[in-house]
Structure formats: structure tokens, C-alpha cells
gemmi code that builds the backbone of each chain (N, CA, C; Angstrom):
import gemmi

chains = {
    "A": [
        ("UNK", (-148.874, 62.787, -213.920), (-149.181, 61.383, -213.599), (-147.989, 60.512, -213.969)),
        ("UNK", (-147.543, 59.678, -213.021), (-146.419, 58.799, -213.299), (-146.866, 57.734, -214.284)),
        ("UNK", (-145.927, 57.347, -215.153), (-146.232, 56.325, -216.141), (-145.997, 54.933, -215.597)),
        ("UNK", (-146.039, 53.961, -216.501), (-145.775, 52.574, -216.139), (-144.266, 52.410, -215.951)),
        ("UNK", (-143.886, 51.850, -214.817), (-142.477, 51.658, -214.515), (-142.104, 50.196, -214.692)),
        ("UNK", (-140.913, 49.965, -215.237), (-140.416, 48.608, -215.393), (-138.952, 48.569, -214.999)),
        ("UNK", (-138.549, 47.413, -214.456), (-137.135, 47.204, -214.187), (-136.827, 45.716, -214.247)),
        ("UNK", (-135.583, 45.361, -214.579), (-134.536, 46.254, -215.061), (-134.811, 46.695, -216.496)),
        ("UNK", (-134.038, 47.591, -217.020), (-134.195, 48.006, -218.416), (-133.492, 47.036, -219.356)),
        ("UNK", (-132.415, 46.458, -218.891), (-131.642, 45.521, -219.704), (-131.203, 44.344, -218.830)),
        ("UNK", (-131.160, 43.174, -219.457), (-130.706, 41.988, -218.725), (-130.065, 41.038, -219.728)),
        ("UNK", (-128.897, 40.534, -219.361), (-128.224, 39.530, -220.177), (-128.014, 38.313, -219.300)),
        ("UNK", (-128.488, 37.154, -219.765), (-128.326, 35.923, -219.004), (-127.917, 34.806, -219.958)),
        ("UNK", (-127.452, 33.717, -219.381), (-127.133, 32.542, -220.191), (-128.361, 31.641, -220.245)),
        ("UNK", (-128.420, 30.848, -221.308), (-129.557, 29.920, -221.413), (-129.558, 28.990, -220.204)),
        ("UNK", (-130.759, 28.618, -219.832), (-131.053, 27.770, -218.673), (-131.039, 28.535, -217.350)),
        ("UNK", (-130.601, 29.790, -217.356), (-130.718, 30.590, -216.135), (-132.139, 31.112, -215.988)),
        ("UNK", (-132.421, 31.697, -214.839), (-133.740, 32.282, -214.606), (-133.623, 33.804, -214.548)),
        ("UNK", (-134.744, 34.472, -214.768), (-134.770, 35.934, -214.757), (-136.174, 36.389, -214.358)),
        ("UNK", (-136.235, 37.554, -213.742), (-137.524, 38.118, -213.327), (-137.578, 39.577, -213.717)),
        ("UNK", (-138.765, 39.996, -214.135), (-139.017, 41.380, -214.528), (-140.117, 41.930, -213.619)),
        ("UNK", (-140.012, 43.215, -213.347), (-140.971, 43.858, -212.456), (-141.693, 44.987, -213.172)),
        ("UNK", (-142.969, 45.177, -212.832), (-143.772, 46.225, -213.446), (-144.642, 46.888, -212.381)),
        ("UNK", (-144.666, 48.202, -212.412), (-145.577, 48.982, -211.567), (-146.485, 49.794, -212.483)),
        ("UNK", (-147.760, 49.478, -212.534), (-148.653, 50.163, -213.486), (-149.034, 51.560, -213.004)),
        ("UNK", (-149.754, 52.265, -213.825), (-150.262, 53.577, -213.453), (-151.271, 53.400, -212.321)),
        ("UNK", (-151.195, 54.272, -211.343), (-152.064, 54.168, -210.177), (-153.537, 54.151, -210.598)),
        ("UNK", (-154.260, 53.177, -210.069), (-155.687, 53.088, -210.367), (-156.029, 52.239, -211.570)),
        ("UNK", (-155.029, 51.804, -212.301), (-155.295, 50.951, -213.473), (-155.461, 49.508, -213.014)),
        ("UNK", (-156.653, 48.967, -213.244), (-156.947, 47.624, -212.768), (-156.413, 46.542, -213.707)),
        ("UNK", (-156.278, 46.879, -214.976), (-155.865, 45.875, -215.958), (-154.376, 46.026, -216.264)),
        ("UNK", (-153.667, 44.902, -216.232), (-152.228, 44.899, -216.499), (-151.918, 43.813, -217.515)),
        ("UNK", (-151.036, 44.141, -218.441), (-150.664, 43.241, -219.524), (-149.146, 43.062, -219.548)),
        ("UNK", (-148.728, 41.848, -219.888), (-147.340, 41.592, -220.247), (-147.302, 41.162, -221.716)),
        ("UNK", (-146.395, 41.799, -222.460), (-146.201, 41.481, -223.864), (-144.755, 41.056, -224.108)),
        ("UNK", (-144.582, 40.226, -225.121), (-143.252, 39.899, -225.625), (-143.117, 40.520, -227.016)),
        ("UNK", (-142.043, 41.282, -227.221), (-141.824, 41.904, -228.524), (-140.480, 41.441, -229.064)),
        ("UNK", (-140.540, 40.548, -230.028), (-139.325, 40.067, -230.684), (-138.922, 41.091, -231.740)),
        ("UNK", (-137.639, 41.250, -231.934), (-137.104, 42.251, -232.851), (-137.782, 42.169, -234.208)),
        ("UNK", (-138.318, 43.318, -234.664), (-138.937, 43.366, -235.976), (-140.391, 42.939, -236.006)),
        ("UNK", (-140.954, 42.657, -234.834), (-142.351, 42.228, -234.771), (-143.144, 43.132, -233.840)),
        ("UNK", (-144.451, 43.014, -233.932), (-145.306, 43.727, -233.003), (-145.388, 42.998, -231.677)),
        ("UNK", (-145.844, 43.690, -230.635), (-145.981, 43.036, -229.331), (-146.977, 41.886, -229.379)),
        ("UNK", (-146.647, 40.816, -228.671), (-147.530, 39.664, -228.557), (-147.916, 39.507, -227.099)),
        ("UNK", (-149.221, 39.438, -226.841), (-149.697, 39.339, -225.466), (-149.294, 38.009, -224.849)),
        ("UNK", (-148.735, 38.084, -223.634), (-148.427, 36.882, -222.873), (-149.507, 36.597, -221.832)),
        ("UNK", (-149.870, 37.635, -221.076), (-150.827, 37.448, -219.996), (-151.510, 38.765, -219.687)),
        ("UNK", (-152.775, 38.657, -219.264), (-153.569, 39.826, -218.883), (-154.152, 39.585, -217.501)),
        ("UNK", (-153.975, 40.577, -216.622), (-154.550, 40.538, -215.275), (-155.653, 41.582, -215.159)),
        ("UNK", (-156.667, 41.238, -214.387), (-157.669, 42.205, -213.951), (-157.586, 42.194, -212.433)),
        ("UNK", (-157.120, 43.317, -211.863), (-156.767, 43.345, -210.440), (-155.748, 42.229, -210.171)),
        ("UNK", (-156.010, 41.308, -209.262), (-155.013, 40.277, -209.019), (-155.379, 38.938, -209.650)),
        ("UNK", (-156.374, 38.946, -210.523), (-156.792, 37.713, -211.178), (-156.353, 37.670, -212.632)),
        ("UNK", (-156.075, 36.447, -213.113), (-155.670, 36.262, -214.502), (-156.906, 36.219, -215.403)),
        ("UNK", (-156.917, 37.078, -216.423), (-158.017, 37.098, -217.381), (-157.703, 36.178, -218.557)),
        ("UNK", (-156.459, 36.217, -219.005), (-156.067, 35.428, -220.178), (-154.577, 35.140, -220.109)),
        ("UNK", (-154.230, 33.881, -220.062), (-152.820, 33.479, -220.142), (-152.644, 32.397, -221.205)),
        ("UNK", (-153.509, 32.415, -222.199), (-153.508, 31.363, -223.205), (-152.236, 31.342, -224.054)),
        ("UNK", (-151.523, 32.470, -224.127), (-150.316, 32.508, -224.946), (-149.048, 32.520, -224.101)),
        ("UNK", (-149.185, 32.248, -222.836), (-148.023, 32.192, -221.946), (-147.450, 30.775, -221.965)),
        ("UNK", (-146.172, 30.619, -222.311), (-145.553, 29.269, -222.274), (-145.358, 28.827, -220.827)),
        ("UNK", (-146.333, 28.132, -220.314), (-146.405, 27.914, -218.866), (-145.356, 26.929, -218.349)),
        ("UNK", (-144.695, 26.234, -219.268), (-143.653, 25.330, -218.800), (-142.431, 26.107, -218.318)),
        ("UNK", (-142.308, 27.367, -218.754), (-141.124, 28.138, -218.360), (-141.430, 29.549, -217.887)),
        ("UNK", (-142.588, 30.063, -218.241), (-142.973, 31.431, -217.880), (-144.017, 31.387, -216.761)),
        ("UNK", (-143.885, 32.335, -215.839), (-144.916, 32.510, -214.819), (-145.052, 34.000, -214.518)),
        ("UNK", (-146.214, 34.382, -214.050), (-146.447, 35.787, -213.712), (-147.419, 35.861, -212.553)),
        ("UNK", (-147.263, 36.907, -211.775), (-148.191, 37.104, -210.665), (-148.418, 38.583, -210.421)),
        ("UNK", (-149.536, 38.863, -209.793), (-149.912, 40.233, -209.422), (-150.674, 40.106, -208.103)),
        ("UNK", (-149.922, 39.811, -207.047), (-150.515, 39.354, -205.799), (-151.463, 40.364, -205.161)),
        ("UNK", (-151.140, 41.627, -205.161), (-151.969, 42.609, -204.476), (-152.724, 43.495, -205.445)),
        ("UNK", (-152.760, 43.075, -206.689), (-153.509, 43.840, -207.673), (-152.846, 45.120, -208.101)),
        ("UNK", (-151.542, 45.263, -207.804), (-150.837, 46.484, -208.228), (-149.614, 46.056, -209.038)),
        ("UNK", (-148.455, 45.895, -208.349), (-147.238, 45.479, -209.036), (-147.382, 44.074, -209.594)),
        ("UNK", (-146.545, 43.787, -210.584), (-146.540, 42.452, -211.167), (-145.111, 42.027, -211.473)),
        ("UNK", (-144.878, 40.730, -211.413), (-143.588, 40.182, -211.837), (-143.820, 39.099, -212.876)),
        ("UNK", (-142.921, 39.043, -213.826), (-142.905, 38.012, -214.862), (-141.580, 37.267, -214.732)),
        ("UNK", (-141.645, 35.952, -214.676), (-140.436, 35.155, -214.502), (-140.273, 34.161, -215.644)),
        ("UNK", (-139.028, 33.931, -215.996), (-138.698, 32.909, -216.985), (-137.682, 31.973, -216.345)),
        ("UNK", (-138.017, 30.679, -216.355), (-137.121, 29.688, -215.758), (-137.403, 28.317, -216.337)),
        ("UNK", (-136.481, 27.709, -217.060), (-135.202, 28.242, -217.490), (-135.328, 28.988, -218.824)),
        ("UNK", (-134.442, 29.939, -219.056), (-134.506, 30.728, -220.277), (-133.918, 29.956, -221.460)),
        ("UNK", (-134.488, 30.240, -222.636), (-133.982, 29.695, -223.887), (-133.522, 30.843, -224.771)),
        ("UNK", (-132.716, 30.506, -225.767), (-132.209, 31.533, -226.680), (-133.348, 32.322, -227.324)),
        ("UNK", (-134.449, 31.610, -227.663), (-135.553, 32.266, -228.363), (-136.360, 33.204, -227.470)),
        ("UNK", (-136.031, 33.256, -226.180), (-136.707, 34.205, -225.284), (-136.105, 35.602, -225.384)),
        ("UNK", (-135.040, 35.764, -226.124), (-134.448, 37.084, -226.315), (-135.469, 37.985, -226.987)),
        ("UNK", (-135.809, 39.066, -226.304), (-136.887, 39.947, -226.762), (-136.963, 41.137, -225.805)),
        ("UNK", (-137.866, 42.048, -226.121), (-138.219, 43.109, -225.187), (-139.531, 42.708, -224.525)),
        ("UNK", (-139.563, 42.779, -223.207), (-140.777, 42.441, -222.456), (-141.418, 43.744, -221.997)),
        ("UNK", (-142.610, 43.969, -222.505), (-143.338, 45.213, -222.254), (-144.467, 44.969, -221.274)),
        ("UNK", (-144.614, 45.887, -220.365), (-145.753, 45.893, -219.450), (-146.651, 47.063, -219.846)),
        ("UNK", (-147.940, 46.855, -219.791), (-148.897, 47.922, -220.084), (-150.033, 47.860, -219.079)),
        ("UNK", (-150.706, 48.986, -218.897), (-151.864, 48.987, -218.004), (-152.981, 49.823, -218.606)),
        ("UNK", (-154.189, 49.573, -218.145), (-155.326, 50.353, -218.611), (-156.403, 50.367, -217.529)),
        ("UNK", (-157.301, 51.323, -217.649), (-158.458, 51.371, -216.767), (-159.396, 50.233, -217.121)),
        ("UNK", (-160.282, 49.906, -216.244), (-161.240, 48.833, -216.526), (-162.386, 49.361, -217.349)),
        ("UNK", (-162.122, 49.548, -218.626), (-163.169, 50.024, -219.513), (-162.983, 49.383, -220.868)),
        ("UNK", (-163.864, 49.643, -221.773), (-163.760, 49.064, -223.103), (-163.059, 49.955, -224.104)),
        ("UNK", (-162.341, 50.984, -223.593), (-161.763, 51.944, -224.521), (-160.464, 51.460, -225.170)),
        ("UNK", (-159.872, 50.406, -224.625), (-158.680, 49.802, -225.207), (-157.424, 50.644, -225.146)),
        ("UNK", (-157.459, 51.830, -224.567), (-156.237, 52.613, -224.528), (-155.313, 52.031, -223.477)),
        ("UNK", (-154.180, 51.548, -223.909), (-153.200, 50.951, -223.027), (-151.984, 51.862, -222.931)),
        ("UNK", (-151.414, 51.922, -221.742), (-150.238, 52.736, -221.477), (-149.064, 51.790, -221.229)),
        ("UNK", (-147.992, 52.000, -221.976), (-146.878, 51.076, -221.949), (-145.702, 51.612, -221.143)),
        ("UNK", (-145.002, 50.697, -220.501), (-143.730, 51.014, -219.893), (-142.626, 50.976, -220.931)),
        ("UNK", (-141.390, 51.315, -220.530), (-140.277, 51.367, -221.478), (-139.770, 49.996, -221.903)),
        ("UNK", (-140.147, 48.959, -221.163), (-139.729, 47.613, -221.532), (-138.419, 47.185, -220.891)),
        ("UNK", (-138.234, 45.862, -220.870), (-136.968, 45.247, -220.443), (-136.424, 44.463, -221.633)),
        ("UNK", (-135.217, 44.824, -222.027), (-134.598, 44.105, -223.147), (-133.804, 42.934, -222.583)),
        ("UNK", (-134.245, 41.720, -222.925), (-133.593, 40.498, -222.450), (-132.769, 39.889, -223.572)),
        ("UNK", (-131.515, 39.597, -223.259), (-130.651, 38.868, -224.188), (-130.234, 37.566, -223.522)),
        ("UNK", (-130.537, 36.465, -224.197), (-130.160, 35.144, -223.686), (-129.029, 34.614, -224.564)),
        ("UNK", (-127.893, 34.294, -223.928), (-126.718, 33.862, -224.704), (-126.437, 32.373, -224.484)),
    ],
    "B": [
        ("UNK", (-159.783, 35.283, -236.722), (-159.838, 36.367, -235.761), (-159.400, 37.677, -236.374)),
        ("UNK", (-159.509, 38.731, -235.564), (-159.110, 40.060, -236.040), (-157.610, 40.103, -236.324)),
        ("UNK", (-157.242, 40.825, -237.371), (-155.823, 40.953, -237.708), (-155.584, 42.250, -238.465)),
        ("UNK", (-154.324, 42.667, -238.483), (-153.923, 43.836, -239.256), (-152.709, 43.480, -240.092)),
        ("UNK", (-152.621, 44.098, -241.248), (-151.461, 43.950, -242.112), (-150.902, 45.331, -242.385)),
        ("UNK", (-149.640, 45.493, -242.069), (-148.991, 46.786, -242.251), (-148.017, 46.749, -243.392)),
        ("UNK", (-147.835, 47.889, -243.987), (-146.819, 48.084, -245.008), (-145.461, 47.760, -244.408)),
        ("UNK", (-144.678, 46.991, -245.157), (-143.369, 46.626, -244.650), (-142.403, 47.789, -244.767)),
        ("UNK", (-141.501, 47.862, -243.829), (-140.485, 48.905, -243.893), (-139.147, 48.315, -244.266)),
        ("UNK", (-138.089, 49.003, -243.939), (-138.128, 50.350, -243.362), (-138.446, 51.418, -244.407)),
        ("UNK", (-138.928, 52.551, -243.897), (-139.219, 53.699, -244.738), (-138.238, 54.808, -244.373)),
        ("UNK", (-137.586, 55.367, -245.378), (-136.646, 56.458, -245.162), (-137.099, 57.657, -245.983)),
        ("UNK", (-137.274, 58.788, -245.318), (-137.734, 60.004, -245.979), (-136.847, 61.170, -245.595)),
        ("UNK", (-136.855, 62.176, -246.423), (-136.194, 63.433, -246.096), (-137.156, 64.306, -245.309)),
        ("UNK", (-136.598, 65.158, -244.488), (-137.422, 66.080, -243.695), (-138.350, 66.859, -244.624)),
        ("UNK", (-139.589, 67.056, -244.153), (-140.648, 67.784, -244.855), (-141.316, 66.969, -245.956)),
        ("UNK", (-140.925, 65.730, -246.145), (-141.591, 64.870, -247.129), (-142.953, 64.426, -246.604)),
        ("UNK", (-143.792, 63.930, -247.525), (-145.105, 63.403, -247.178), (-144.981, 61.928, -246.797)),
        ("UNK", (-145.696, 61.554, -245.736), (-145.619, 60.180, -245.249), (-146.962, 59.478, -245.395)),
        ("UNK", (-146.926, 58.250, -245.882), (-148.065, 57.338, -245.807), (-147.554, 55.986, -245.354)),
        ("UNK", (-148.186, 55.440, -244.329), (-147.919, 54.064, -243.906), (-149.246, 53.327, -244.003)),
        ("UNK", (-149.265, 52.295, -244.831), (-150.509, 51.580, -245.091), (-150.829, 50.562, -243.998)),
        ("UNK", (-152.104, 50.465, -243.693), (-152.607, 49.465, -242.750), (-153.969, 48.997, -243.235)),
        ("UNK", (-154.138, 47.702, -243.375), (-155.443, 47.136, -243.683), (-155.792, 46.141, -242.588)),
        ("UNK", (-157.073, 45.944, -242.381), (-157.494, 45.106, -241.275), (-158.523, 44.080, -241.726)),
        ("UNK", (-158.621, 43.030, -240.935), (-159.675, 42.017, -241.075), (-160.338, 41.900, -239.723)),
        ("UNK", (-161.638, 42.102, -239.694), (-162.326, 42.083, -238.405), (-163.799, 41.776, -238.580)),
        ("UNK", (-164.375, 41.313, -237.489), (-165.827, 41.147, -237.425), (-166.413, 42.460, -236.953)),
        ("UNK", (-167.347, 42.992, -237.705), (-167.946, 44.260, -237.332), (-167.015, 45.426, -237.616)),
        ("UNK", (-167.198, 46.485, -236.830), (-166.424, 47.699, -237.050), (-165.770, 48.128, -235.730)),
        ("UNK", (-164.649, 47.480, -235.420), (-164.000, 47.785, -234.144), (-163.247, 49.105, -234.207)),
        ("UNK", (-162.861, 49.621, -233.060), (-161.968, 50.775, -233.020), (-160.623, 50.402, -233.638)),
        ("UNK", (-159.956, 51.398, -234.189), (-158.639, 51.194, -234.798), (-157.653, 52.180, -234.196)),
        ("UNK", (-156.397, 51.772, -234.110), (-155.389, 52.550, -233.395), (-154.075, 52.590, -234.176)),
        ("UNK", (-153.357, 53.680, -233.977), (-151.950, 53.757, -234.329), (-151.162, 54.055, -233.058)),
        ("UNK", (-150.155, 53.205, -232.817), (-149.222, 53.425, -231.729), (-147.855, 53.756, -232.324)),
        ("UNK", (-147.053, 54.509, -231.557), (-145.699, 54.862, -231.990), (-144.710, 54.449, -230.901)),
        ("UNK", (-143.569, 53.950, -231.329), (-142.520, 53.535, -230.395), (-141.229, 54.244, -230.766)),
        ("UNK", (-140.847, 55.227, -229.950), (-139.593, 55.936, -230.161), (-138.437, 55.084, -229.644)),
        ("UNK", (-137.249, 55.304, -230.150), (-136.098, 54.465, -229.750), (-135.941, 54.373, -228.236)),
        ("UNK", (-135.846, 53.159, -227.751), (-135.614, 52.929, -226.334), (-136.817, 53.135, -225.440)),
        ("UNK", (-137.994, 53.328, -226.029), (-139.185, 53.592, -225.226), (-140.271, 52.560, -225.495)),
        ("UNK", (-141.295, 52.595, -224.649), (-142.458, 51.754, -224.889), (-143.383, 52.379, -225.916)),
        ("UNK", (-144.470, 51.696, -226.223), (-145.411, 52.208, -227.204), (-146.272, 53.305, -226.596)),
        ("UNK", (-146.628, 54.272, -227.436), (-147.536, 55.343, -227.024), (-148.676, 55.405, -228.036)),
        ("UNK", (-149.875, 55.637, -227.522), (-150.993, 55.818, -228.438), (-150.806, 57.112, -229.216)),
        ("UNK", (-150.846, 57.024, -230.539), (-150.698, 58.201, -231.383), (-152.064, 58.775, -231.756)),
        ("UNK", (-152.956, 57.912, -232.224), (-154.302, 58.352, -232.555), (-155.221, 57.142, -232.658)),
        ("UNK", (-156.514, 57.424, -232.670), (-157.475, 56.333, -232.783), (-158.730, 56.812, -233.494)),
        ("UNK", (-159.510, 55.856, -233.983), (-160.811, 56.143, -234.576), (-161.763, 55.058, -234.091)),
        ("UNK", (-162.921, 55.458, -233.630), (-163.816, 54.510, -232.981), (-164.933, 54.010, -233.883)),
        ("UNK", (-165.146, 54.656, -235.032), (-166.172, 54.158, -235.934), (-165.829, 54.525, -237.363)),
        ("UNK", (-166.527, 53.857, -238.289), (-166.274, 54.065, -239.711), (-166.428, 55.532, -240.087)),
        ("UNK", (-165.512, 55.981, -240.948), (-165.454, 57.341, -241.478), (-164.874, 58.350, -240.492)),
        ("UNK", (-164.584, 57.913, -239.283), (-163.918, 58.795, -238.320), (-162.506, 59.075, -238.781)),
        ("UNK", (-162.018, 60.257, -238.444), (-160.616, 60.586, -238.680), (-159.961, 60.838, -237.336)),
        ("UNK", (-158.911, 60.092, -237.048), (-158.106, 60.340, -235.866), (-156.949, 61.241, -236.246)),
        ("UNK", (-156.559, 62.126, -235.318), (-155.436, 63.013, -235.618), (-154.696, 63.378, -234.346)),
        ("UNK", (-153.399, 63.605, -234.488), (-152.559, 63.985, -233.354), (-151.172, 64.315, -233.881)),
        ("UNK", (-150.578, 65.365, -233.393), (-149.201, 65.758, -233.731), (-148.976, 65.884, -235.231)),
        ("UNK", (-149.992, 66.241, -235.981), (-149.855, 66.389, -237.423), (-150.127, 65.112, -238.202)),
        ("UNK", (-150.280, 63.996, -237.497), (-150.605, 62.724, -238.132), (-152.128, 62.584, -238.227)),
        ("UNK", (-152.564, 61.904, -239.301), (-153.989, 61.638, -239.479), (-154.185, 60.229, -240.009)),
        ("UNK", (-155.333, 59.644, -239.687), (-155.722, 58.367, -240.274), (-157.237, 58.321, -240.322)),
        ("UNK", (-157.781, 57.868, -241.450), (-159.230, 57.802, -241.624), (-159.673, 56.347, -241.686)),
        ("UNK", (-160.684, 56.020, -240.913), (-161.260, 54.683, -240.824), (-162.148, 54.474, -242.059)),
        ("UNK", (-161.700, 53.664, -242.987), (-162.435, 53.436, -244.226), (-162.906, 51.990, -244.290)),
        ("UNK", (-164.214, 51.807, -244.062), (-164.737, 50.435, -244.030), (-164.828, 49.834, -245.437)),
        ("UNK", (-164.969, 50.676, -246.459), (-165.088, 50.154, -247.824), (-163.819, 49.433, -248.256)),
        ("UNK", (-162.679, 49.973, -247.828), (-161.404, 49.376, -248.205), (-160.728, 48.685, -247.021)),
        ("UNK", (-161.421, 48.605, -245.907), (-160.887, 48.042, -244.638), (-159.474, 48.545, -244.389)),
        ("UNK", (-159.335, 49.868, -244.408), (-158.006, 50.456, -244.256), (-157.996, 51.549, -243.204)),
        ("UNK", (-156.810, 51.833, -242.715), (-156.604, 52.884, -241.704), (-155.184, 53.412, -241.905)),
        ("UNK", (-154.934, 53.981, -243.048), (-153.590, 54.425, -243.414), (-153.173, 55.659, -242.622)),
        ("UNK", (-151.934, 55.676, -242.193), (-151.389, 56.808, -241.424), (-150.714, 57.784, -242.383)),
        ("UNK", (-150.999, 59.082, -242.214), (-150.427, 60.100, -243.095), (-149.934, 61.290, -242.287)),
        ("UNK", (-148.907, 61.937, -242.842), (-148.459, 63.220, -242.299), (-147.909, 64.028, -243.453)),
        ("UNK", (-148.286, 65.271, -243.494), (-147.940, 66.105, -244.643), (-146.477, 66.500, -244.714)),
        ("UNK", (-145.827, 66.629, -243.570), (-144.447, 67.114, -243.555), (-143.750, 66.501, -242.336)),
        ("UNK", (-142.937, 65.479, -242.578), (-142.321, 64.781, -241.451), (-141.089, 65.525, -240.949)),
        ("UNK", (-140.787, 65.285, -239.693), (-139.615, 65.871, -239.049), (-138.687, 64.761, -238.583)),
        ("UNK", (-137.432, 65.126, -238.328), (-136.474, 64.132, -237.840), (-136.989, 63.454, -236.571)),
        ("UNK", (-137.672, 64.235, -235.742), (-138.182, 63.709, -234.468), (-139.311, 62.689, -234.648)),
        ("UNK", (-139.815, 62.531, -235.860), (-140.846, 61.514, -236.134), (-140.238, 60.133, -236.365)),
        ("UNK", (-138.936, 60.042, -236.406), (-138.273, 58.756, -236.597), (-138.644, 57.822, -235.458)),
        ("UNK", (-139.248, 56.704, -235.786), (-139.785, 55.782, -234.790), (-140.347, 54.562, -235.521)),
        ("UNK", (-140.888, 53.632, -234.735), (-141.616, 52.501, -235.311), (-143.102, 52.729, -235.067)),
        ("UNK", (-143.902, 52.540, -236.091), (-145.338, 52.794, -236.031), (-146.094, 51.475, -236.152)),
        ("UNK", (-147.070, 51.286, -235.235), (-147.842, 50.051, -235.192), (-149.325, 50.355, -235.354)),
        ("UNK", (-149.947, 49.638, -236.257), (-151.390, 49.658, -236.391), (-151.954, 48.576, -235.469)),
        ("UNK", (-153.125, 48.828, -234.865), (-153.673, 47.852, -233.922), (-155.190, 47.912, -233.909)),
        ("UNK", (-155.798, 46.810, -233.487), (-157.244, 46.754, -233.290), (-157.547, 45.758, -232.174)),
        ("UNK", (-158.747, 45.814, -231.612), (-159.087, 44.869, -230.538), (-159.012, 43.432, -231.032)),
        ("UNK", (-158.542, 42.561, -230.156), (-158.460, 41.146, -230.501), (-159.860, 40.544, -230.543)),
        ("UNK", (-160.013, 39.491, -231.321), (-161.301, 38.822, -231.432), (-161.749, 38.333, -230.060)),
        ("UNK", (-162.981, 38.592, -229.723), (-163.555, 38.029, -228.511), (-163.116, 38.686, -227.225)),
        ("UNK", (-162.356, 39.765, -227.306), (-161.899, 40.408, -226.075), (-162.047, 41.907, -226.200)),
        ("UNK", (-162.700, 42.485, -225.205), (-162.909, 43.934, -225.257), (-161.666, 44.703, -224.847)),
        ("UNK", (-160.709, 44.047, -224.221), (-159.586, 44.828, -223.691), (-158.233, 44.269, -224.097)),
        ("UNK", (-158.182, 43.541, -225.205), (-156.897, 43.109, -225.726), (-156.722, 43.699, -227.113)),
        ("UNK", (-155.462, 43.931, -227.473), (-155.135, 44.494, -228.775), (-154.285, 43.525, -229.579)),
        ("UNK", (-154.539, 43.500, -230.868), (-153.672, 42.792, -231.814), (-152.915, 43.838, -232.609)),
        ("UNK", (-151.600, 43.706, -232.641), (-150.742, 44.686, -233.294), (-150.226, 44.169, -234.639)),
        ("UNK", (-150.003, 45.095, -235.553), (-149.286, 44.769, -236.768), (-147.807, 44.601, -236.467)),
        ("UNK", (-147.050, 44.288, -237.485), (-145.628, 43.990, -237.296), (-144.767, 45.237, -237.170)),
        ("UNK", (-145.351, 46.402, -237.416), (-144.606, 47.641, -237.242), (-143.907, 48.096, -238.514)),
        ("UNK", (-143.799, 49.410, -238.657), (-143.090, 50.013, -239.786), (-142.079, 50.999, -239.234)),
        ("UNK", (-140.818, 50.733, -239.524), (-139.731, 51.606, -239.069), (-139.635, 52.808, -239.994)),
        ("UNK", (-139.732, 54.014, -239.427), (-139.587, 55.252, -240.196), (-138.317, 55.966, -239.763)),
        ("UNK", (-137.489, 56.315, -240.717), (-136.314, 57.138, -240.466), (-136.435, 58.399, -241.304)),
        ("UNK", (-136.337, 59.550, -240.651), (-136.402, 60.827, -241.353), (-135.020, 61.467, -241.302)),
        ("UNK", (-134.493, 61.784, -242.472), (-133.158, 62.361, -242.572), (-133.229, 63.872, -242.702)),
        ("UNK", (-132.300, 64.579, -242.064), (-132.323, 66.049, -242.131), (-131.913, 66.544, -243.505)),
    ],
}
model = gemmi.Model(1)
for chain_id, residues in chains.items():
    chain = gemmi.Chain(chain_id)
    for i, (resn, *xyz) in enumerate(residues, 1):
        res = gemmi.Residue()
        res.name, res.seqid = resn, gemmi.SeqId(i, " ")
        for name, pos in zip(("N", "CA", "C"), xyz):
            atom = gemmi.Atom()
            atom.name, atom.element = name, gemmi.Element(name[0])
            atom.pos, atom.b_iso = gemmi.Position(*pos), 0.0
            res.add_atom(atom)
        chain.add_residue(res)
    model.add_chain(chain)
structure = gemmi.Structure()
structure.add_model(model)
structure.setup_entities()
């Protein structure tokens, strides 16, 4: 079974530029998550999708971050404009629609904002 | 809301040493508890879980017992290997959500040959 795919793996941008990350979840997984992981910390949830609908985006900084999952499969996360404090690893995870909580993570995109 | 507190790292051990990484939790009721592992350059992987009090989760030689009396879920391994070098995260379901997880801050483990 193919795992969660993410691209790019690394990105370096200057502050005030924009950037987009892509995620392809495990086939059949209805729930998709985007996390931000700052160095030395645990992942922090940004947004959760169920199919193509948003379940929770309460921790997404909506003035600069946006995310979509138009067809209920792939998802993109965008930052515009980027700030220095956005430097982090952005992790995508997916899970089946159940209460088991087992989430499968992609390798992440390491973003450096200079 | 639900939260976890992990032992601060980094932890450095010699190969074949005994490992304990402490995790305590605060939660309403008795939620499932998880340990995830993150190897260098990779995403998180589920290492083990326990779904109710007194359960023991185990995988790859690692064990953790769900202890409601001490609200703990400490990770242990009797003999670590160099390949166990990674960051370990304790996690539990977030308050009010059946499908979100709250993670601890992680403990970096380095095993020296």
C-alpha cells in the first residue's frame, strides 16, 4: 500500500513570498490533516478535512494560510505571505473515517523562510 | 482539555541499554493513548497504542502500559539499538474530537554504538 505522499520535500523562500504544499493521502482515507511542526515541538494541527469538507480549521491562521481538498483526495496548503515564524515542517496525515485515531503521516515539507 | 507531558530530552544511551521515556497525561475519562516515532527525515509512524486502562501496547521490542492510577504511559525497551535513534512522541485524542490527536513535545533519543 502506498503511503502518504508530499511535495516538495524542501522549500526555501524569502519572507512575504508565497508557497504551496501538496499532499496525496492513502487511497480510501476520507480524513486528511495538515500539521505544523516547529523544531523541537510536537505537531500542531492546522486543519482537518473529511472528504472535501473542512471539519476543523480553528488553529489555521486564516489571514495568511489557506487549504483546500477540492475532490476529496489530494490537498494543497498555501501560505501567502510567508513570515519568518512560518519556518517549520508541514506534515500531512490521513486516516480512515473511524474513531480509531490511527493516522498515517507523510514525510513532510521542510520550509525555511529567510 | 486533554494534554500530555513528556520527559524532556535529549536522551543519549549506549547500545543494549535500558530505555524509559516518561509520559503523563491529563484527560477526561480514559482515552486511547499512543506512542509515535519519527526517524530522521521521515514523518511520524505509530509505534504502539493502548485503548483502555491496564492495557499494554507493544511493538518492535517497545512496551508501554496504560496506568490510570498514575495517569502515565511510559515507553520502555529492554535493549536499545542504534536504529532506535529517533524522536518519540506521546499522544492522545484531543478534547471534544474523536479523530484529532494532541502530541507531546517529543523526546530525542540517540543510541551510540
